[in-house]
C-alpha positions as CSV (number, residue, x, y, z in Angstrom):
1,M,0.0,0.0,0.0
2,G,1.6,3.2,-1.1
3,A,0.7,6.6,-2.4
4,L,3.1,6.3,-5.3
5,P,4.2,3.4,-7.4
6,E,7.5,2.2,-6.2
7,L,8.9,1.2,-9.6
8,E,9.1,3.1,-12.9
9,P,7.5,1.4,-16.0
10,D,11.0,0.2,-17.0
11,G,11.4,-1.4,-13.6
12,S,13.9,1.1,-12.1
13,E,13.5,2.4,-8.5
14,R,12.1,6.0,-8.1
15,R,13.8,6.8,-4.8
16,V,17.4,7.7,-4.2
17,A,17.5,6.1,-0.7
18,P,15.7,2.9,0.3
19,R,12.6,3.3,2.5
20,M,11.9,1.3,5.6
21,R,8.3,0.6,6.6
22,T,7.4,2.0,10.0
23,L,4.3,3.0,11.9
24,K,5.3,5.9,14.2
25,R,3.6,8.9,15.6
26,A,5.0,12.2,14.4
27,K,4.2,15.9,14.9
28,I,4.5,18.6,12.2
29,I,5.5,22.0,13.7
30,F,5.3,25.3,11.9
31,N,4.4,29.0,12.4
32,G,7.3,29.5,14.8
33,G,6.2,26.5,16.9
34,F,2.7,27.9,17.5
35,S,0.9,25.5,15.1
36,T,1.1,21.7,15.1
37,F,-0.5,18.7,13.4
38,D,-0.3,15.1,14.5
39,C,0.4,12.6,11.8
40,I,1.6,9.0,11.3
41,L,5.0,8.1,9.7
42,R,4.4,5.3,7.3
43,N,7.9,4.8,5.9
44,I,11.2,6.6,6.2
45,S,14.6,6.8,4.5
46,A,17.7,8.9,4.9
47,T,16.3,11.6,2.6
48,G,12.5,11.7,3.3
49,A,9.4,10.0,4.6
50,L,5.7,9.2,3.8
51,L,3.2,10.6,6.2
52,T,-0.5,10.0,6.7
53,I,-2.3,13.1,7.7
54,D,-5.9,14.4,7.8
55,E,-7.0,15.5,4.3
56,A,-8.4,18.7,5.8
57,A,-5.1,19.7,7.3
58,H,-3.3,22.3,5.2
59,L,0.5,21.7,5.3
60,P,3.0,24.5,4.7
61,K,5.7,24.0,2.1
62,E,8.4,23.9,4.7
63,F,8.1,22.9,8.4
64,Q,9.8,21.0,11.2
65,I,8.9,17.4,12.1
66,R,9.4,15.5,15.4
67,I,9.3,11.8,15.0
68,G,8.1,9.5,17.8
69,E,9.5,10.4,21.2
70,E,12.6,12.1,19.9
71,R,13.2,15.6,21.2
72,D,15.0,16.8,18.1
73,E,13.0,18.4,15.2
74,R,14.1,18.0,11.6
75,P,13.5,20.6,8.9
76,A,11.4,19.2,6.1
77,K,9.8,20.2,2.8
78,L,6.5,19.0,1.3
79,V,7.2,17.2,-2.0
80,Y,3.7,16.0,-2.8
81,R,0.3,15.6,-1.3
82,R,-2.3,13.1,-2.5
83,G,-5.3,12.8,-0.3
84,M,-4.3,11.7,3.2
85,F,-0.7,10.9,2.0
86,A,2.1,13.4,2.1
87,G,5.7,12.8,0.8
88,I,8.4,14.9,2.5
89,R,12.1,15.5,2.0
90,F,14.4,16.2,4.9
91,L,16.1,19.5,4.3
92,D,19.1,18.8,6.6
93,I,20.1,15.8,4.5
94,A,19.6,17.7,1.2
95,A,22.0,20.4,2.3
96,E,24.7,17.8,3.1
97,A,24.2,16.1,-0.3
98,D,24.6,19.4,-2.1
99,E,27.8,20.0,-0.3
100,E,29.1,16.6,-1.3
101,R,28.2,17.1,-4.9
102,S,29.9,20.4,-5.5
103,P,33.6,20.3,-5.0
104,P,35.2,23.3,-3.3
105,V,36.5,26.0,-5.6
106,R,40.2,26.9,-5.2
107,H,41.5,30.4,-5.7
108,D,45.1,30.8,-6.7
109,A,46.6,34.2,-5.9
110,G,48.5,34.4,-9.2
111,D,45.5,33.5,-11.3
112,S,43.8,36.4,-13.0
113,T,40.6,34.5,-13.9
114,D,37.8,34.3,-11.4
115,R,37.3,30.7,-10.6
116,G,34.5,31.5,-8.2
117,I,32.0,31.6,-11.1
118,R,31.1,28.3,-12.5
119,R,29.3,27.4,-15.6
120,I,25.8,26.0,-15.0
121,E,25.5,22.6,-16.6
122,P,22.0,21.4,-17.7
123,E,20.8,18.2,-16.1
124,N,18.0,15.9,-17.3
125,L,15.1,15.4,-15.0
126,P,14.1,11.9,-14.0
127,R,11.3,10.5,-16.2
128,S,9.1,10.2,-13.2
129,L,9.2,14.0,-12.8
130,V,8.9,14.8,-16.5
131,R,5.7,12.7,-16.7
132,L,4.1,14.9,-14.0
133,M,4.9,18.1,-15.9
134,P,3.1,18.0,-19.3
135,W,4.6,21.4,-20.4
136,T,8.1,19.7,-20.5
137,L,7.0,17.0,-23.0
138,R,7.9,17.5,-26.6
């Protein structure tokens, strides 16, 4: 039982990190800690989670989440919402992954060119995302 199919039509996995099934209580915290929603954590990975939450509850785009009895809150971002299911991505993990991907830029004192500016290289979106955006299809 999942809100999204776990495999692409070609049989490849959609997710970057493997998910583990779980059934834990969680709390979504936003508005400076003045607003909260209770939810259920259905599965979790290093990069995100699947939540079950009341369909009438309006989730902000970014919020904090406290899982189970943990005292720590993790920053999270709403990726999708389908009925009572909500897919989230942990923002603290995304920042670490971006740091690992982009190598540090070295500046040589004798070099007259500015190596701090890098060329933006286009990247192809995964097919699963392109399918959801009809304006990108050609």
